[in-house]
N, C-alpha and C positions, 0 to 999 in steps of 0.2 A: 504494500500500500504506500510505499514511498515514491511511487512513480509520478505523483502530481504534487502541486504546491499546496494542496489543502492540508493544513496542519492540525486539524482537530478530529481526525477520524475515530478516535476513541470516545468522543463526547456522546453522552446518552441522549441529549436533546439540544435544540437551539431555542433561544428566547429572543424575541425582537421587542425592544423597548420603543414605543411610539405613542404619540399623543395627537389628538385632533382638536383644533380650535377654530373659532370663527375667523373668516377672512378679515384682515385688517387689525386683528387683535395683536397685542404685544406678545411675541413668542417667548420672551425671557422667562416668565414663571413656568411655562410648559417645558422649556429646555431644562430648567433647573430641576423640575420634578423627575424628568428622565435621568439626568445625571445622578441625582440623589438616590433614585431607585437602583441604578446600576451599582453605585458605591455600597449601598446596604447589602446587596446580594453577592458582592465579590467574595466574601469568605465562604460562601456555599457553592457558587457557580464559577468562580475564577474570573480572569480578566480577558479571556479569549473572545474573539469577535468573528463573525461570519462575513466574508467579503461582500456578499450580496446584500448585506444590511449596512452599507457604508454609513459612517457617522463621522462628521468632520472633527468631533472632539476626541475620537480614538485615533491618536497619532502614532501608534506603534505598529510597525510592520510585523513584529512578532505576535501581536495580539491577533492579527488576521491569519498569519501563516505559520505560527508556531516555530518549530525547529527548522522549517523549510525557508524561513525568511532570508537567511544569508545566501542560500543557493539561488533563490529567485532574484535577489539583488545582483548577484554576479551575472546571471543570464541576462537580466535587463540591461546592465551596463554594456554587455557584449552586443546584444541585438537591437537595442533601442537607446543608444547613447544620447540621442537628441530628445528623448522623452516624448516622442510622437504619440504614444498610446497612454499617456499619463492622464488620470482623471483630475479635474480641478480641485476636488475636495480631499484628495488623498494622493500622496506621492511616496513611494518607497524611498527611504533614505539610504 
């Protein structure tokens, strides 16, 4: 199972933290609720993240890719040095 960059194959489940609020509402309290929820659950669920649930506040490549992060960074540097395929909210360091 090491043939891909997905670093959390042993995870039992995934959880997506999300909120919905009215158009035009200040997103700050909703963002804070999501961040606080994630922080409270870290001791139980860890700090890993699923790449399809991108979150601009999760700035760790290892959170998304686990032990595969370094290998993916090397591949990216080799095949996409100009960062052509980089998403604006997330960039492997």
